[in-house]
DRENVEXTOR-668061 format. One record per atom (N, C-alpha, C): residue number from 1; atom name; x, z negated, y negated. Coordinates in Angstrom, 3 decimals. Atoms other than C-alpha are relative to their C-alpha. Layout:
<atoms>
<seq->NUM&atom->CA&x->X&z->Z&y->Y>
...
</atoms>
This chain:
<atoms>
<seq->1&atom->N&x->-0.167&z->-1.348&y->0.504>
<seq->1&atom->CA&x->18.643&z->-16.278&y->22.589>
<seq->1&atom->C&x->-1.166&z->0.408&y->-0.894>
<seq->2&atom->N&x->1.177&z->-0.350&y->0.791>
<seq->2&atom->CA&x->15.084&z->-15.884&y->21.291>
<seq->2&atom->C&x->0.057&z->-0.626&y->-1.377>
<seq->3&atom->N&x->-0.108&z->0.672&y->1.296>
<seq->3&atom->CA&x->15.781&z->-18.409&y->18.524>
<seq->3&atom->C&x->0.965&z->0.743&y->-0.921>
<seq->4&atom->N&x->-0.958&z->-0.754&y->0.797>
<seq->4&atom->CA&x->18.781&z->-16.388&y->17.342>
<seq->4&atom->C&x->-0.640&z->1.285&y->-0.525>
<seq->5&atom->N&x->0.671&z->-1.239&y->0.410>
<seq->5&atom->CA&x->16.711&z->-13.193&y->17.247>
<seq->5&atom->C&x->-1.021&z->-0.299&y->-1.090>
<seq->6&atom->N&x->0.983&z->0.389&y->1.004>
<seq->6&atom->CA&x->13.961&z->-14.956&y->15.301>
<seq->6&atom->C&x->0.690&z->-0.324&y->-1.323>
<seq->7&atom->N&x->-0.748&z->0.355&y->1.211>
<seq->7&atom->CA&x->16.510&z->-16.357&y->12.842>
<seq->7&atom->C&x->0.527&z->1.255&y->-0.698>
<seq->8&atom->N&x->-0.500&z->-1.255&y->0.570>
<seq->8&atom->CA&x->18.077&z->-12.933&y->12.326>
<seq->8&atom->C&x->-1.148&z->0.782&y->-0.627>
<seq->9&atom->N&x->1.161&z->-0.710&y->0.538>
<seq->9&atom->CA&x->14.628&z->-11.395&y->11.816>
<seq->9&atom->C&x->-0.461&z->-0.626&y->-1.306>
<seq->10&atom->N&x->0.405&z->0.692&y->1.231>
<seq->10&atom->CA&x->13.763&z->-14.034&y->9.206>
<seq->10&atom->C&x->0.986&z->0.301&y->-1.126>
<seq->11&atom->N&x->-1.022&z->-0.271&y->1.022>
<seq->11&atom->CA&x->17.065&z->-13.522&y->7.361>
<seq->11&atom->C&x->-0.111&z->1.441&y->-0.493>
<seq->12&atom->N&x->0.128&z->-1.405&y->0.389>
<seq->12&atom->CA&x->16.681&z->-9.728&y->7.385>
<seq->12&atom->C&x->-1.255&z->0.193&y->-0.850>
<seq->13&atom->N&x->1.244&z->-0.103&y->0.779>
<seq->13&atom->CA&x->13.081&z->-10.044&y->6.170>
<seq->13&atom->C&x->0.174&z->-0.554&y->-1.404>
<seq->14&atom->N&x->-0.225&z->0.610&y->1.311>
<seq->14&atom->CA&x->14.144&z->-12.340&y->3.336>
<seq->14&atom->C&x->0.880&z->0.897&y->-0.868>
<seq->15&atom->N&x->-0.875&z->-0.894&y->0.757>
<seq->15&atom->CA&x->16.914&z->-9.951&y->2.304>
<seq->15&atom->C&x->-0.754&z->1.235&y->-0.478>
<seq->16&atom->N&x->0.800&z->-1.164&y->0.389>
<seq->16&atom->CA&x->14.490&z->-7.009&y->2.273>
<seq->16&atom->C&x->-0.924&z->-0.370&y->-1.153>
<seq->17&atom->N&x->0.896&z->0.452&y->1.072>
<seq->17&atom->CA&x->12.003&z->-8.968&y->0.157>
<seq->17&atom->C&x->0.787&z->-0.215&y->-1.281>
<seq->18&atom->N&x->-0.840&z->0.245&y->1.178>
<seq->18&atom->CA&x->14.770&z->-10.069&y->-2.222>
<seq->18&atom->C&x->0.460&z->1.323&y->-0.616>
<seq->19&atom->N&x->-0.426&z->-1.310&y->0.497>
<seq->19&atom->CA&x->16.031&z->-6.481&y->-2.500>
<seq->19&atom->C&x->-1.102&z->0.657&y->-0.821>
<seq->20&atom->N&x->1.100&z->-0.645&y->0.708>
<seq->20&atom->CA&x->12.598&z->-5.169&y->-3.490>
<seq->20&atom->C&x->-0.418&z->-0.772&y->-1.244>
<seq->21&atom->N&x->0.337&z->0.786&y->1.191>
<seq->21&atom->CA&x->11.943&z->-8.041&y->-5.887>
<seq->21&atom->C&x->0.986&z->0.278&y->-1.124>
<seq->22&atom->N&x->-1.032&z->-0.250&y->1.010>
<seq->22&atom->CA&x->15.223&z->-7.404&y->-7.694>
<seq->22&atom->C&x->0.126&z->1.479&y->-0.332>
<seq->23&atom->N&x->-0.161&z->-1.440&y->0.176>
<seq->23&atom->CA&x->15.145&z->-3.630&y->-7.283>
<seq->23&atom->C&x->-0.765&z->0.559&y->-1.173>
<seq->24&atom->N&x->0.790&z->-0.503&y->1.122>
<seq->24&atom->CA&x->12.512&z->-3.220&y->-9.984>
<seq->24&atom->C&x->0.757&z->-0.093&y->-1.315>
<seq->25&atom->N&x->-0.738&z->0.191&y->1.235>
<seq->25&atom->CA&x->14.963&z->-4.381&y->-12.607>
<seq->25&atom->C&x->1.482&z->0.300&y->0.165>
<seq->26&atom->N&x->-1.411&z->-0.274&y->-0.255>
<seq->26&atom->CA&x->18.193&z->-2.951&y->-11.266>
<seq->26&atom->C&x->0.362&z->1.406&y->-0.435>
<seq->27&atom->N&x->-0.541&z->-1.279&y->0.409>
<seq->27&atom->CA&x->20.236&z->-0.171&y->-12.769>
<seq->27&atom->C&x->1.465&z->-0.001&y->0.393>
<seq->28&atom->N&x->-1.385&z->-0.093&y->-0.458>
<seq->28&atom->CA&x->23.416&z->0.752&y->-10.955>
<seq->28&atom->C&x->0.580&z->-1.371&y->0.329>
<seq->29&atom->N&x->-0.498&z->1.300&y->-0.413>
<seq->29&atom->CA&x->23.704&z->-2.766&y->-9.565>
<seq->29&atom->C&x->-0.069&z->-1.068&y->-1.062>
<seq->30&atom->N&x->0.098&z->0.991&y->1.072>
<seq->30&atom->CA&x->23.046&z->-4.522&y->-12.868>
<seq->30&atom->C&x->-1.463&z->-0.271&y->-0.289>
<seq->31&atom->N&x->1.383&z->0.289&y->0.345>
<seq->31&atom->CA&x->19.885&z->-6.308&y->-13.836>
<seq->31&atom->C&x->-0.323&z->0.641&y->-1.332>
<seq->32&atom->N&x->0.426&z->-0.673&y->1.224>
<seq->32&atom->CA&x->17.865&z->-4.726&y->-16.600>
<seq->32&atom->C&x->0.470&z->-0.758&y->-1.234>
<seq->33&atom->N&x->-0.357&z->0.795&y->1.171>
<seq->33&atom->CA&x->18.582&z->-7.584&y->-18.987>
<seq->33&atom->C&x->1.486&z->0.030&y->-0.332>
<seq->34&atom->N&x->-1.431&z->0.038&y->0.273>
<seq->34&atom->CA&x->22.362&z->-7.423&y->-18.589>
<seq->34&atom->C&x->0.584&z->1.386&y->-0.266>
<seq->35&atom->N&x->-0.482&z->-1.355&y->0.199>
<seq->35&atom->CA&x->22.633&z->-3.647&y->-18.837>
<seq->35&atom->C&x->0.042&z->0.333&y->-1.483>
<seq->36&atom->N&x->-0.048&z->-0.341&y->1.419>
<seq->36&atom->CA&x->23.840&z->-2.437&y->-22.228>
<seq->36&atom->C&x->-0.996&z->1.084&y->-0.371>
<seq->37&atom->N&x->0.954&z->-1.058&y->0.285>
<seq->37&atom->CA&x->21.500&z->0.537&y->-21.929>
<seq->37&atom->C&x->-1.438&z->-0.491&y->0.115>
<seq->38&atom->N&x->1.307&z->0.639&y->-0.130>
<seq->38&atom->CA&x->18.548&z->-1.668&y->-20.930>
<seq->38&atom->C&x->-1.079&z->0.962&y->0.500>
<seq->39&atom->N&x->0.978&z->-0.894&y->-0.589>
<seq->39&atom->CA&x->16.722&z->0.838&y->-18.718>
<seq->39&atom->C&x->-0.043&z->-0.193&y->1.504>
<seq->40&atom->N&x->0.173&z->0.062&y->-1.448>
<seq->40&atom->CA&x->15.487&z->1.146&y->-15.152>
<seq->40&atom->C&x->0.142&z->1.411&y->0.557>
<seq->41&atom->N&x->-0.257&z->-1.282&y->-0.647>
<seq->41&atom->CA&x->16.756&z->4.007&y->-12.972>
<seq->41&atom->C&x->-1.049&z->0.244&y->1.085>
<seq->42&atom->N&x->1.006&z->-0.348&y->-1.000>
<seq->42&atom->CA&x->14.079&z->5.770&y->-10.894>
<seq->42&atom->C&x->0.334&z->1.328&y->0.666>
<seq->43&atom->N&x->-0.066&z->-1.277&y->-0.700>
<seq->43&atom->CA&x->14.124&z->8.495&y->-8.272>
<seq->43&atom->C&x->-1.201&z->0.838&y->-0.446>
<seq->44&atom->N&x->1.111&z->-0.887&y->0.375>
<seq->44&atom->CA&x->11.787&z->11.494&y->-8.717>
<seq->44&atom->C&x->-1.330&z->-0.536&y->0.521>
<seq->45&atom->N&x->1.240&z->0.523&y->-0.586>
<seq->45&atom->CA&x->9.189&z->9.964&y->-6.372>
<seq->45&atom->C&x->-0.503&z->-1.202&y->-0.798>
<seq->46&atom->N&x->0.390&z->1.179&y->0.781>
<seq->46&atom->CA&x->9.194&z->6.679&y->-8.299>
<seq->46&atom->C&x->-0.478&z->0.407&y->-1.395>
<seq->47&atom->N&x->0.423&z->-0.516&y->1.305>
<seq->47&atom->CA&x->8.928&z->8.627&y->-11.559>
<seq->47&atom->C&x->-1.399&z->0.578&y->0.084>
<seq->48&atom->N&x->1.333&z->-0.582&y->-0.217>
<seq->48&atom->CA&x->5.937&z->10.545&y->-10.212>
<seq->48&atom->C&x->-1.047&z->-1.112&y->0.094>
<seq->49&atom->N&x->0.926&z->1.128&y->-0.156>
<seq->49&atom->CA&x->4.281&z->7.263&y->-9.199>
<seq->49&atom->C&x->-0.227&z->-0.717&y->-1.332>
<seq->50&atom->N&x->0.124&z->0.638&y->1.312>
<seq->50&atom->CA&x->4.993&z->5.759&y->-12.631>
<seq->50&atom->C&x->-0.904&z->0.826&y->-0.914>
<seq->51&atom->N&x->0.829&z->-0.889&y->0.819>
<seq->51&atom->CA&x->3.426&z->8.789&y->-14.335>
<seq->51&atom->C&x->-1.461&z->-0.115&y->0.428>
<seq->52&atom->N&x->1.373&z->0.121&y->-0.502>
<seq->52&atom->CA&x->0.343&z->8.586&y->-12.115>
<seq->52&atom->C&x->-0.606&z->-1.356&y->-0.393>
<seq->53&atom->N&x->0.460&z->1.353&y->0.356>
<seq->53&atom->CA&x->0.079&z->4.844&y->-12.782>
<seq->53&atom->C&x->-0.407&z->-0.078&y->-1.472>
<seq->54&atom->N&x->0.254&z->0.046&y->1.446>
<seq->54&atom->CA&x->0.102&z->5.474&y->-16.558>
<seq->54&atom->C&x->-0.839&z->1.169&y->-0.507>
<seq->55&atom->N&x->0.806&z->-1.163&y->0.393>
<seq->55&atom->CA&x->-2.140&z->8.548&y->-16.541>
<seq->55&atom->C&x->-1.076&z->-0.416&y->-1.012>
<seq->56&atom->N&x->0.968&z->0.296&y->1.047>
<seq->56&atom->CA&x->-4.203&z->8.517&y->-19.741>
<seq->56&atom->C&x->0.393&z->-1.154&y->-0.907>
<seq->57&atom->N&x->-0.469&z->1.129&y->0.794>
<seq->57&atom->CA&x->-2.215&z->5.597&y->-21.184>
<seq->57&atom->C&x->0.782&z->0.519&y->-1.210>
<seq->58&atom->N&x->-0.664&z->-0.482&y->1.216>
<seq->58&atom->CA&x->-1.288&z->6.396&y->-24.803>
<seq->58&atom->C&x->1.273&z->-0.792&y->-0.313>
<seq->59&atom->N&x->-1.204&z->0.806&y->0.181>
<seq->59&atom->CA&x->1.398&z->3.697&y->-24.602>
<seq->59&atom->C&x->1.135&z->0.416&y->0.914>
<seq->60&atom->N&x->-1.013&z->-0.514&y->-0.926>
<seq->60&atom->CA&x->3.384&z->5.761&y->-22.075>
<seq->60&atom->C&x->0.381&z->1.410&y->-0.415>
<seq->61&atom->N&x->-0.497&z->-1.298&y->0.460>
<seq->61&atom->CA&x->5.577&z->8.725&y->-23.052>
<seq->61&atom->C&x->1.048&z->0.529&y->0.979>
<seq->62&atom->N&x->-1.027&z->-0.692&y->-0.779>
<seq->62&atom->CA&x->7.483&z->11.205&y->-20.903>
<seq->62&atom->C&x->0.857&z->0.731&y->-1.023>
<seq->63&atom->N&x->-0.900&z->-0.569&y->1.003>
<seq->63&atom->CA&x->10.502&z->12.131&y->-23.020>
<seq->63&atom->C&x->1.004&z->0.923&y->0.679>
<seq->64&atom->N&x->-0.860&z->-1.043&y->-0.553>
<seq->64&atom->CA&x->12.223&z->15.385&y->-22.057>
<seq->64&atom->C&x->1.064&z->0.304&y->-1.053>
<seq->65&atom->N&x->-1.061&z->-0.140&y->1.001>
<seq->65&atom->CA&x->15.612&z->15.519&y->-23.817>
<seq->65&atom->C&x->0.816&z->1.283&y->0.179>
<seq->66&atom->N&x->-0.667&z->-1.296&y->-0.150>
<seq->66&atom->CA&x->16.518&z->19.078&y->-22.801>
<seq->66&atom->C&x->-0.202&z->0.835&y->-1.264>
<seq->67&atom->N&x->0.173&z->-0.913&y->1.139>
<seq->67&atom->CA&x->16.775&z->21.978&y->-25.225>
<seq->67&atom->C&x->-1.416&z->0.569&y->0.019>
<seq->68&atom->N&x->1.340&z->-0.618&y->0.022>
<seq->68&atom->CA&x->13.532&z->23.631&y->-26.388>
<seq->68&atom->C&x->-0.113&z->1.182&y->0.962>
<seq->69&atom->N&x->0.016&z->-1.149&y->-0.911>
<seq->69&atom->CA&x->14.467&z->26.737&y->-24.364>
<seq->69&atom->C&x->-0.195&z->-0.471&y->1.450>
<seq->70&atom->N&x->0.162&z->0.548&y->-1.348>
<seq->70&atom->CA&x->14.836&z->24.666&y->-21.177>
<seq->70&atom->C&x->-1.420&z->-0.551&y->0.185>
<seq->71&atom->N&x->1.332&z->0.604&y->-0.046>
<seq->71&atom->CA&x->11.604&z->22.827&y->-21.967>
<seq->71&atom->C&x->-1.082&z->1.059&y->0.223>
<seq->72&atom->N&x->1.027&z->-1.041&y->-0.127>
<seq->72&atom->CA&x->9.598&z->26.052&y->-22.323>
<seq->72&atom->C&x->0.046&z->0.711&y->1.354>
<seq->73&atom->N&x->-0.102&z->-0.609&y->-1.338>
<seq->73&atom->CA&x->10.882&z->27.305&y->-18.953>
<seq->73&atom->C&x->-0.781&z->-0.797&y->1.044>
<seq->74&atom->N&x->0.746&z->0.848&y->-0.919>
<seq->74&atom->CA&x->9.070&z->24.413&y->-17.280>
<seq->74&atom->C&x->0.236&z->-1.459&y->-0.312>
<seq->75&atom->N&x->-0.110&z->1.430&y->0.320>
<seq->75&atom->CA&x->8.326&z->20.786&y->-18.070>
<seq->75&atom->C&x->-1.124&z->-0.771&y->0.678>
<seq->76&atom->N&x->1.021&z->0.879&y->-0.561>
<seq->76&atom->CA&x->6.335&z->17.849&y->-16.767>
<seq->76&atom->C&x->-1.177&z->-0.036&y->-0.973>
<seq->77&atom->N&x->1.211&z->0.016&y->0.829>
<seq->77&atom->CA&x->2.749&z->17.830&y->-18.042>
<seq->77&atom->C&x->0.035&z->-1.160&y->-0.994>
<seq->78&atom->N&x->0.105&z->0.972&y->1.096>
<seq->78&atom->CA&x->2.339&z->15.997&y->-21.364>
<seq->78&atom->C&x->1.354&z->-0.548&y->-0.478>
<seq->79&atom->N&x->-1.313&z->0.461&y->0.444>
<seq->79&atom->CA&x->6.110&z->15.577&y->-21.823>
<seq->79&atom->C&x->0.239&z->0.390&y->-1.455>
<seq->80&atom->N&x->-0.391&z->-0.232&y->1.392>
<seq->80&atom->CA&x->7.422&z->15.331&y->-25.386>
<seq->80&atom->C&x->1.459&z->0.438&y->0.017>
<seq->81&atom->N&x->-1.365&z->-0.523&y->0.021>
<seq->81&atom->CA&x->10.567&z->17.341&y->-26.130>
<seq->81&atom->C&x->0.747&z->-0.504&y->-1.223>
<seq->82&atom->N&x->-0.919&z->0.415&y->1.063>
<seq->82&atom->CA&x->13.418&z->15.853&y->-28.179>
<seq->82&atom->C&x->1.394&z->0.401&y->0.469>
<seq->83&atom->N&x->-1.265&z->-0.601&y->-0.420>
<seq->83&atom->CA&x->16.637&z->17.875&y->-27.890>
<seq->83&atom->C&x->1.178&z->-0.938&y->-0.259>
<seq->84&atom->N&x->-1.125&z->0.924&y->0.111>
<seq->84&atom->CA&x->19.505&z->15.478&y->-27.175>
<seq->84&atom->C&x->1.218&z->0.648&y->-0.651>
<seq->85&atom->N&x->-1.182&z->-0.673&y->0.547>
<seq->85&atom->CA&x->22.089&z->18.096&y->-28.184>
<seq->85&atom->C&x->-0.147&z->0.344&y->-1.481>
<seq->86&atom->N&x->0.243&z->-0.289&y->1.414>
<seq->86&atom->CA&x->20.525&z->18.506&y->-31.624>
<seq->86&atom->C&x->0.623&z->-1.078&y->-0.896>
<seq->87&atom->N&x->-0.534&z->0.960&y->0.982>
<seq->87&atom->CA&x->22.174&z->16.886&y->-34.654>
<seq->87&atom->C&x->-1.091&z->-0.944&y->-0.500>
<seq->88&atom->N&x->1.141&z->0.777&y->0.486>
<seq->88&atom->CA&x->18.707&z->15.606&y->-35.540>
<seq->88&atom->C&x->-0.633&z->-0.871&y->1.089>
<seq->89&atom->N&x->0.597&z->0.749&y->-1.108>
<seq->89&atom->CA&x->18.173&z->13.792&y->-32.229>
<seq->89&atom->C&x->-0.467&z->-1.394&y->-0.437>
<seq->90&atom->N&x->0.397&z->1.347&y->0.454>
<seq->90&atom->CA&x->18.147&z->10.328&y->-33.822>
<seq->90&atom->C&x->-1.193&z->0.077&y->-0.950>
<seq->91&atom->N&x->1.135&z->-0.183&y->0.912>
<seq->91&atom->CA&x->15.780&z->11.618&y->-36.507>
<seq->91&atom->C&x->-1.285&z->0.282&y->0.781>
<seq->92&atom->N&x->1.170&z->-0.269&y->-0.839>
<seq->92&atom->CA&x->13.456&z->12.852&y->-33.742>
<seq->92&atom->C&x->-0.522&z->-1.288&y->0.630>
<seq->93&atom->N&x->0.387&z->1.261&y->-0.630>
<seq->93&atom->CA&x->13.465&z->9.401&y->-32.149>
<seq->93&atom->C&x->-0.548&z->-1.015&y->-1.006>
<seq->94&atom->N&x->0.333&z->1.017&y->1.005>
<seq->94&atom->CA&x->13.066&z->7.429&y->-35.384>
<seq->94&atom->C&x->-1.500&z->-0.260&y->-0.146>
<seq->95&atom->N&x->1.428&z->0.293&y->0.183>
<seq->95&atom->CA&x->9.272&z->7.893&y->-35.772>
<seq->95&atom->C&x->-0.720&z->-0.466&y->1.267>
<seq->96&atom->N&x->0.659&z->0.393&y->-1.242>
<seq->96&atom->CA&x->8.562&z->7.085&y->-32.115>
<seq->96&atom->C&x->-0.232&z->-1.508&y->0.036>
<seq->97&atom->N&x->0.380&z->1.409&y->-0.112>
<seq->97&atom->CA&x->6.850&z->3.776&y->-31.368>
<seq->97&atom->C&x->0.889&z->-0.677&y->1.041>
<seq->98&atom->N&x->-0.951&z->0.666&y->-0.887>
<seq->98&atom->CA&x->9.516&z->1.502&y->-29.877>
<seq->98&atom->C&x->-0.667&z->-0.959&y->0.977>
<seq->99&atom->N&x->0.706&z->0.910&y->-0.906>
<seq->99&atom->CA&x->6.873&z->-0.696&y->-28.230>
<seq->99&atom->C&x->-0.619&z->0.733&y->1.195>
<seq->100&atom->N&x->0.549&z->-0.769&y->-1.111>
<seq->100&atom->CA&x->5.704&z->2.125&y->-25.950>
<seq->100&atom->C&x->0.981&z->0.020&y->1.168>
<seq->101&atom->N&x->-0.825&z->-0.159&y->-1.192>
<seq->101&atom->CA&x->7.027&z->2.735&y->-22.447>
<seq->101&atom->C&x->0.396&z->1.464&y->0.113>
<seq->102&atom->N&x->-0.529&z->-1.367&y->-0.054>
<seq->102&atom->CA&x->9.243&z->5.814&y->-22.029>
<seq->102&atom->C&x->0.638&z->0.286&y->1.358>
<seq->103&atom->N&x->-0.702&z->-0.535&y->-1.156>
<seq->103&atom->CA&x->10.302&z->7.834&y->-19.006>
<seq->103&atom->C&x->0.838&z->1.150&y->-0.532>
<seq->104&atom->N&x->-0.922&z->-0.971&y->0.601>
<seq->104&atom->CA&x->13.377&z->9.810&y->-20.084>
<seq->104&atom->C&x->0.663&z->0.828&y->1.103>
<seq->105&atom->N&x->-0.691&z->-0.869&y->-0.953>
<seq->105&atom->CA&x->14.827&z->12.818&y->-18.290>
<seq->105&atom->C&x->0.557&z->1.226&y->-0.717>
<seq->106&atom->N&x->-0.544&z->-1.283&y->0.462>
<seq->106&atom->CA&x->16.875&z->15.968&y->-18.797>
<seq->106&atom->C&x->-0.001&z->0.932&y->1.207>
<seq->107&atom->N&x->-0.053&z->-0.913&y->-1.144>
<seq->107&atom->CA&x->17.899&z->18.678&y->-16.329>
<seq->107&atom->C&x->0.527&z->-0.709&y->1.241>
<seq->108&atom->N&x->-0.635&z->0.604&y->-1.170>
<seq->108&atom->CA&x->20.226&z->16.681&y->-14.075>
<seq->108&atom->C&x->0.258&z->-1.502&y->-0.138>
<seq->109&atom->N&x->-0.204&z->1.436&y->0.194>
<seq->109&atom->CA&x->20.496&z->13.193&y->-15.579>
<seq->109&atom->C&x->1.150&z->-0.364&y->-0.904>
<seq->110&atom->N&x->-1.165&z->0.307&y->0.836>
<seq->110&atom->CA&x->23.628&z->13.486&y->-17.721>
<seq->110&atom->C&x->-0.371&z->-0.206&y->-1.470>
<seq->111&atom->N&x->0.376&z->0.139&y->1.415>
<seq->111&atom->CA&x->22.184&z->14.086&y->-21.186>
<seq->111&atom->C&x->-0.939&z->-1.180&y->-0.208>
<seq->112&atom->N&x->0.939&z->1.110&y->0.158>
<seq->112&atom->CA&x->19.434&z->11.572&y->-20.584>
<seq->112&atom->C&x->0.722&z->-1.346&y->-0.029>
<seq->113&atom->N&x->-0.774&z->1.246&y->0.079>
<seq->113&atom->CA&x->22.052&z->8.865&y->-20.009>
<seq->113&atom->C&x->0.497&z->-0.235&y->-1.424>
<seq->114&atom->N&x->-0.405&z->0.119&y->1.404>
<seq->114&atom->CA&x->23.406&z->9.559&y->-23.509>
<seq->114&atom->C&x->-1.182&z->-0.348&y->-0.882>
<seq->115&atom->N&x->1.216&z->0.284&y->0.767>
<seq->115&atom->CA&x->19.863&z->9.539&y->-24.876>
<seq->115&atom->C&x->-0.410&z->-1.454&y->0.171>
<seq->116&atom->N&x->0.371&z->1.389&y->-0.266>
<seq->116&atom->CA&x->19.207&z->6.164&y->-23.228>
<seq->116&atom->C&x->0.856&z->-0.968&y->-0.813>
<seq->117&atom->N&x->-0.892&z->0.861&y->0.783>
<seq->117&atom->CA&x->22.228&z->4.640&y->-24.936>
<seq->117&atom->C&x->-0.446&z->-0.025&y->-1.465>
<seq->118&atom->N&x->0.460&z->-0.082&y->1.395>
<seq->118&atom->CA&x->21.017&z->5.854&y->-28.331>
<seq->118&atom->C&x->-1.334&z->-0.730&y->-0.160>
<seq->119&atom->N&x->1.296&z->0.671&y->0.074>
<seq->119&atom->CA&x->17.496&z->4.635&y->-27.611>
<seq->119&atom->C&x->0.163&z->-1.519&y->0.011>
<seq->120&atom->N&x->-0.260&z->1.443&y->-0.030>
<seq->120&atom->CA&x->18.826&z->1.196&y->-26.752>
<seq->120&atom->C&x->0.511&z->-0.477&y->-1.361>
<seq->121&atom->N&x->-0.553&z->0.366&y->1.311>
<seq->121&atom->CA&x->20.827&z->1.096&y->-29.998>
<seq->121&atom->C&x->-1.082&z->-0.004&y->-1.079>
<seq->122&atom->N&x->1.079&z->-0.104&y->0.982>
<seq->122&atom->CA&x->17.648&z->2.039&y->-31.879>
<seq->122&atom->C&x->-1.123&z->-1.016&y->0.243>
<seq->123&atom->N&x->0.979&z->1.056&y->-0.247>
<seq->123&atom->CA&x->15.644&z->-0.807&y->-30.311>
<seq->123&atom->C&x->-1.099&z->0.306&y->0.998>
<seq->124&atom->N&x->0.977&z->-0.291&y->-1.049>
<seq->124&atom->CA&x->13.667&z->0.900&y->-27.537>
<seq->124&atom->C&x->0.281&z->-0.937&y->1.178>
<seq->125&atom->N&x->-0.213&z->0.983&y->-1.059>
<seq->125&atom->CA&x->13.129&z->-1.658&y->-24.793>
<seq->125&atom->C&x->-0.609&z->0.364&y->1.342>
<seq->126&atom->N&x->0.702&z->-0.319&y->-1.247>
<seq->126&atom->CA&x->10.681&z->-0.320&y->-22.196>
<seq->126&atom->C&x->0.299&z->1.430&y->0.401>
<seq->127&atom->N&x->-0.476&z->-1.354&y->-0.277>
<seq->127&atom->CA&x->12.628&z->2.660&y->-20.922>
<seq->127&atom->C&x->0.369&z->0.144&y->1.479>
<seq->128&atom->N&x->-0.333&z->-0.374&y->-1.375>
<seq->128&atom->CA&x->12.854&z->4.272&y->-17.506>
<seq->128&atom->C&x->0.781&z->1.309&y->-0.041>
<seq->129&atom->N&x->-0.830&z->-1.206&y->-0.091>
<seq->129&atom->CA&x->15.338&z->6.960&y->-16.486>
<seq->129&atom->C&x->-0.264&z->0.682&y->1.329>
<seq->130&atom->N&x->0.183&z->-0.751&y->-1.233>
<seq->130&atom->CA&x->14.560&z->9.689&y->-13.970>
<seq->130&atom->C&x->1.350&z->0.555&y->0.443>
<seq->131&atom->N&x->-1.299&z->-0.407&y->-0.538>
<seq->131&atom->CA&x->17.779&z->10.004&y->-11.998>
<seq->131&atom->C&x->-0.120&z->1.396&y->0.615>
<seq->132&atom->N&x->0.012&z->-1.366&y->-0.529>
<seq->132&atom->CA&x->18.581&z->13.628&y->-11.179>
<seq->132&atom->C&x->-0.811&z->0.968&y->-0.835>
<seq->133&atom->N&x->0.732&z->-0.827&y->0.941>
<seq->133&atom->CA&x->16.351&z->14.896&y->-13.979>
<seq->133&atom->C&x->-1.087&z->0.858&y->0.622>
<seq->134&atom->N&x->1.085&z->-0.873&y->-0.464>
<seq->134&atom->CA&x->13.784&z->17.646&y->-13.665>
<seq->134&atom->C&x->0.438&z->0.812&y->1.213>
<seq->135&atom->N&x->-0.484&z->-0.689&y->-1.205>
<seq->135&atom->CA&x->16.004&z->19.302&y->-11.046>
<seq->135&atom->C&x->-0.435&z->-0.768&y->1.250>
<seq->136&atom->N&x->0.426&z->0.835&y->-1.126>
<seq->136&atom->CA&x->15.303&z->16.375&y->-8.693>
<seq->136&atom->C&x->-1.518&z->0.026&y->0.134>
<seq->137&atom->N&x->1.466&z->-0.058&y->0.031>
<seq->137&atom->CA&x->11.630&z->16.474&y->-9.730>
<seq->137&atom->C&x->-0.505&z->1.264&y->0.720>
<seq->138&atom->N&x->0.401&z->-1.278&y->-0.593>
<seq->138&atom->CA&x->11.308&z->20.157&y->-8.767>
<seq->138&atom->C&x->0.370&z->0.035&y->1.485>
<seq->139&atom->N&x->-0.409&z->0.035&y->-1.412>
<seq->139&atom->CA&x->13.289&z->19.684&y->-5.517>
<seq->139&atom->C&x->-0.964&z->-0.836&y->0.829>
<seq->140&atom->N&x->0.952&z->0.864&y->-0.710>
<seq->140&atom->CA&x->10.812&z->16.930&y->-4.585>
<seq->140&atom->C&x->-1.378&z->0.645&y->0.113>
<seq->141&atom->N&x->1.264&z->-0.728&y->-0.105>
<seq->141&atom->CA&x->7.972&z->19.438&y->-5.048>
<seq->141&atom->C&x->-1.063&z->-0.411&y->-0.996>
<seq->142&atom->N&x->0.974&z->0.426&y->1.005>
<seq->142&atom->CA&x->6.325&z->17.903&y->-8.104>
<seq->142&atom->C&x->-0.226&z->1.120&y->-1.020>
<seq->143&atom->N&x->0.378&z->-1.142&y->0.864>
<seq->143&atom->CA&x->4.533&z->20.196&y->-10.596>
<seq->143&atom->C&x->0.660&z->0.005&y->-1.366>
<seq->144&atom->N&x->-0.451&z->-0.217&y->1.373>
<seq->144&atom->CA&x->5.841&z->21.615&y->-13.855>
<seq->144&atom->C&x->-0.935&z->1.008&y->-0.649>
<seq->145&atom->N&x->0.809&z->-0.953&y->0.759>
<seq->145&atom->CA&x->4.007&z->23.524&y->-16.569>
<seq->145&atom->C&x->0.886&z->1.031&y->-0.636>
</atoms>
């Protein structure tokens, strides 16, 4: 009986390790490389940790794709605003450095998904998506300006 328990513990441990190893590159069950949008989905907590990890890094950009009015009501510190609903959205993205790392969010996660698709088409490769948007961020208790 002890051998069976040990075997089950080893298998469970291996599955947990495999999950976390693959989880860094998974978006809705697809690996980052096979996803047409080519982004990594993060929860608010993971987004907060990513921001802290890149604090002071000029190669990291928080991209808030809400309207300017929404942005002024409260945004993540140092976030850059590019209104996804604007006709000029692609023009706003065009001058951005595609080699930088981006964390993209909107209010709830819907507009940012559209923004991610456009960013992929434009050649942005290092892109993270904050699932649930700034609403999830605020619910988690993280600060806004």
